C-alpha positions as CSV (number, residue, x, y, z in Angstrom):
1,M,17.1,21.0,-91.7
2,T,14.7,21.1,-88.8
3,T,11.8,18.6,-88.4
4,E,9.0,19.2,-90.8
5,P,6.2,21.0,-88.9
6,A,2.5,20.4,-89.6
7,R,1.1,23.5,-91.3
8,A,-2.3,24.3,-92.6
9,S,-0.8,27.1,-94.7
10,F,2.6,28.7,-95.3
11,G,2.9,32.4,-94.1
12,I,4.8,34.9,-96.2
13,G,5.1,38.5,-95.1
14,F,5.8,41.4,-97.5
15,V,6.4,45.1,-97.2
16,P,4.2,47.4,-99.2
17,G,5.2,47.7,-102.9
18,V,6.6,44.2,-103.2
19,T,4.6,42.0,-105.6
20,L,4.4,38.2,-105.0
21,A,2.2,37.4,-108.0
22,K,4.7,35.4,-110.0
23,W,6.1,33.5,-107.0
24,S,2.6,32.8,-105.7
25,R,1.6,31.1,-109.0
26,L,4.8,29.0,-109.0
27,W,4.1,27.9,-105.4
28,E,0.5,26.9,-106.2
29,E,1.8,24.8,-109.1
30,R,4.5,23.0,-107.0
31,R,2.8,22.8,-103.6
32,P,-1.0,22.6,-104.1
33,D,-1.1,20.8,-100.7
34,L,0.1,23.9,-98.8
35,P,-1.6,27.2,-99.6
36,L,0.2,30.5,-99.1
37,A,-1.0,32.9,-96.4
38,V,0.2,36.3,-97.6
39,V,0.5,38.9,-94.9
40,E,1.3,42.6,-95.4
41,V,3.8,43.8,-92.8
42,D,4.8,47.2,-91.5
43,A,7.9,48.4,-93.5
44,R,9.2,50.1,-90.3
45,D,9.3,46.7,-88.5
46,P,8.9,43.8,-91.0
47,L,10.5,41.3,-88.7
48,A,7.7,41.5,-86.1
49,A,5.7,39.1,-88.3
50,L,8.4,36.5,-87.8
51,A,8.5,36.9,-84.1
52,D,4.7,36.6,-83.6
53,G,4.3,33.7,-85.9
54,R,2.2,35.4,-88.6
55,A,4.9,34.6,-91.2
56,E,7.6,32.0,-91.7
57,M,9.5,34.2,-94.1
58,V,9.4,37.9,-95.0
59,L,10.1,39.9,-98.2
60,A,11.6,43.1,-96.9
61,R,13.8,46.0,-98.0
62,L,17.4,45.7,-96.9
63,P,19.3,46.2,-94.7
64,I,17.4,44.8,-91.8
65,E,18.1,45.6,-88.2
66,G,19.0,42.8,-85.8
67,D,21.0,39.6,-85.8
68,G,20.0,36.0,-86.2
69,F,18.4,36.2,-89.6
70,S,19.2,34.5,-92.9
71,V,18.9,36.9,-95.9
72,I,18.8,36.2,-99.7
73,P,19.0,39.4,-101.8
74,L,16.5,39.1,-104.7
75,Y,16.4,42.3,-106.7
76,D,17.0,46.1,-106.7
77,E,14.5,49.0,-106.8
78,R,15.5,52.4,-108.2
79,I,14.8,55.5,-106.2
80,V,12.5,58.3,-107.5
81,V,11.4,61.7,-106.3
82,V,7.7,62.3,-106.2
83,V,6.6,65.9,-107.1
84,S,3.4,67.8,-107.9
85,K,2.6,68.0,-111.6
86,E,2.9,71.7,-111.2
87,H,6.5,71.4,-110.0
88,E,9.3,72.4,-112.4
89,I,10.7,68.8,-112.2
90,A,7.5,67.5,-113.7
91,A,8.4,69.4,-116.9
92,L,11.2,66.9,-117.5
93,E,10.7,63.9,-119.7
94,L,9.8,60.6,-118.0
95,S,13.1,59.1,-119.1
96,D,15.1,62.1,-117.6
97,E,17.0,61.7,-114.4
98,I,17.8,64.4,-111.8
99,A,20.4,64.7,-109.0
100,T,19.5,65.3,-105.4
101,S,21.0,68.8,-105.7
102,E,18.1,69.8,-107.9
103,F,15.6,69.5,-105.0
104,A,18.0,70.0,-102.1
105,D,16.0,73.1,-101.0
106,E,12.7,71.3,-101.0
107,H,11.1,69.9,-97.9
108,R,11.2,66.1,-98.0
109,H,8.0,64.8,-96.4
110,D,9.2,61.1,-96.6
111,L,11.6,61.8,-93.8
112,E,8.8,62.3,-91.3
113,L,5.7,60.7,-92.8
114,T,4.7,57.3,-94.2
115,P,5.0,57.0,-98.0
116,A,1.3,57.2,-98.5
117,D,0.9,60.4,-96.3
118,A,4.0,62.0,-97.9
119,V,2.5,61.6,-101.4
120,D,-0.8,63.1,-100.2
121,V,1.1,66.2,-99.0
122,V,3.1,66.5,-102.2
123,A,-0.2,66.4,-104.2
124,T,-1.0,69.8,-102.6
125,G,2.0,71.3,-104.2
126,A,4.2,71.4,-101.1
127,G,7.6,69.8,-101.1
128,V,8.8,66.4,-102.4
129,A,9.0,62.8,-101.3
130,V,11.8,60.3,-102.1
131,M,11.1,56.6,-102.2
132,P,11.5,53.4,-104.2
133,Q,9.7,53.3,-107.5
134,S,7.4,50.5,-106.4
135,L,6.0,52.7,-103.6
136,A,5.6,55.7,-105.9
137,R,3.5,53.4,-108.1
138,L,1.6,52.0,-105.2
139,H,0.6,55.4,-103.9
140,A,0.2,57.1,-107.2
141,R,-2.7,59.6,-107.3
142,K,-4.0,62.4,-109.4
143,G,-1.8,65.5,-109.4
144,V,1.6,63.8,-108.8
145,T,4.3,62.3,-110.8
146,Y,7.9,61.1,-110.3
147,R,11.4,61.1,-111.9
148,F,14.4,58.9,-111.3
149,V,17.2,60.1,-109.0
150,S,20.6,59.6,-110.6
151,D,22.8,59.8,-107.5
152,L,21.0,57.7,-104.9
153,P,21.8,54.0,-104.8
154,P,19.0,51.5,-105.4
155,V,17.3,49.6,-102.5
156,T,17.5,45.8,-102.4
157,V,14.5,43.6,-101.6
158,G,15.4,40.3,-99.9
159,L,13.9,37.2,-98.4
160,V,14.4,37.0,-94.6
161,W,13.9,34.2,-92.1
162,P,15.3,33.2,-88.7
163,V,18.6,31.4,-88.7
164,G,18.2,27.7,-87.8
165,R,14.6,27.6,-89.0
166,L,14.9,25.6,-92.2
167,D,12.6,22.8,-93.2
168,D,11.3,21.4,-96.5
169,D,8.6,24.1,-96.9
170,I,11.0,27.0,-96.4
171,D,13.5,25.3,-98.7
172,D,10.8,24.9,-101.3
173,F,9.9,28.6,-101.2
174,I,13.6,29.5,-101.5
175,G,13.7,27.4,-104.6
176,V,10.7,29.3,-106.0
177,V,12.2,32.7,-105.6
178,R,15.6,31.6,-106.8
179,G,14.2,30.0,-110.0
180,R,15.0,26.4,-109.2
181,T,13.2,23.8,-111.3
182,A,10.6,21.6,-109.6
183,R,12.9,18.5,-110.0
184,S,15.9,20.3,-108.6
185,S,18.0,18.1,-106.2
186,R,18.0,21.0,-103.8
187,G,14.2,21.0,-103.3
188,R,11.9,18.6,-101.6
189,R,14.5,16.8,-99.6
190,R,11.9,14.7,-98.0
191,D,11.7,12.7,-101.3
192,D,15.5,12.0,-101.6
193,E,15.2,8.6,-100.0
194,D,12.4,7.5,-102.2
195,L,14.2,8.7,-105.3
196,A,17.5,7.0,-104.5
197,P,18.3,4.5,-107.2
198,T,18.4,0.7,-106.4
199,P,21.7,-0.9,-107.1
200,P,21.7,-3.6,-109.9
201,A,21.5,-7.2,-108.7
202,D,24.9,-8.1,-110.0
203,E,26.4,-5.4,-107.7
204,A,24.7,-6.8,-104.6
205,V,26.9,-6.9,-101.5
206,D,27.8,-10.1,-99.8
207,P,26.6,-9.7,-96.1
208,D,29.5,-11.9,-94.9
209,L,32.3,-10.3,-96.8
210,Q,30.9,-6.8,-97.3
211,L,32.5,-6.9,-100.7
212,P,30.9,-6.9,-104.1
213,K,30.4,-10.4,-105.5
214,Q,32.3,-11.3,-108.6
215,A,31.3,-13.7,-111.3
216,A,33.2,-17.0,-111.4
217,R,36.1,-17.0,-113.8
218,K,36.0,-19.5,-116.7
219,P,39.1,-21.6,-117.1
220,P,41.2,-20.5,-120.1
221,K,40.8,-22.4,-123.3
222,A,43.6,-24.8,-124.2
223,P,45.5,-23.6,-127.3
224,T,44.8,-25.5,-130.4
225,K,47.5,-26.7,-132.9
226,R,47.6,-24.8,-136.1
227,G,46.3,-26.9,-139.0
228,G,44.2,-29.3,-136.8
229,S,45.0,-32.0,-134.3
230,M,48.0,-33.4,-136.4
231,T,51.2,-31.8,-137.3
232,R,52.4,-31.5,-140.9
233,G,54.7,-34.4,-140.5
234,E,52.0,-36.6,-139.1
235,Q,49.8,-35.7,-142.0
236,L,52.5,-36.7,-144.5
237,R,53.1,-40.0,-142.7
238,A,49.5,-40.8,-142.8
239,K,49.4,-40.0,-146.5
240,N,52.3,-42.4,-147.2
241,G,50.7,-45.2,-145.4
242,G,52.6,-44.6,-142.2
243,K,56.0,-45.0,-143.9
244,P,58.6,-42.3,-143.3
245,G,60.1,-40.4,-146.2
246,G,58.6,-40.8,-149.6
247,G,59.7,-38.6,-152.5
248,R,57.7,-36.6,-154.9
249,A,59.5,-38.0,-158.1
250,G,57.1,-38.4,-160.9
251,G,54.4,-37.3,-158.6
252,K,54.2,-40.8,-157.1
253,T,55.3,-42.2,-153.8
254,G,58.4,-44.3,-153.8
255,G,56.6,-47.5,-152.8
256,G,59.6,-48.5,-150.8
257,K,62.0,-48.3,-153.8
258,P,64.6,-45.6,-153.6
259,G,64.9,-43.3,-156.6
260,G,61.7,-44.4,-158.3
261,G,60.4,-42.2,-161.1
262,K,62.0,-39.8,-163.5
263,G,62.9,-37.3,-160.9
264,K,66.3,-37.0,-159.4
265,P,66.8,-38.9,-156.1
266,R,66.6,-36.7,-153.1
267,K,69.9,-36.1,-151.4
268,P,70.0,-37.3,-147.8
269,R,69.9,-34.4,-145.3
């Protein structure tokens, strides 16, 4: 991204009919330090506001003319035909749709006049005007109504700014219109360094070896003998007063005499 400029406000241009209310509220919540400067731009040349510095970004209807601009499509607008309330089309239900063939013989004032002027002429009972629904609502007046056109594609509203002009403020507004959360990793990149986690102390890097330090290994414990420090034979010899052998005849030790007791003498092995 480019170097963060010092701004007293952040300019956003918009063509007539586009509403910024929701995005403006979100921006005020997230960036109270930088107020929005909202500028209405001419729908016939919306990019002029980018060239003369009145706006950093523009909400315009696509497609746009010219190269060197980044564009994010945001939403679609349906197309309507505006007619006088005395027109036969006005007799249709509001939910009804009509095809362009049904008013093909009518004079279309939108082809030569601005939307506002076209609606004024239609109100007199002469001809029709075709435009996005948001413009029909914007210029609504007594004596006119509109119906949806079934066979005309919708118009897309998009966010436009010059290629290569991307800084934290612009990235923040992109996050607002795209629905990112305030804590999204893709917003406020200026805070990335401050938010980076500090590595634990036991993972510190040795400046000489540039390798992670490892705890000193403890020497393995010596294996212990089962049954204590003496073997079974040593325990028996200690029980017999240090003398080898010793039978179990009569439950007494031999006392040095072979075959003592009532038991049978043990056979030599």
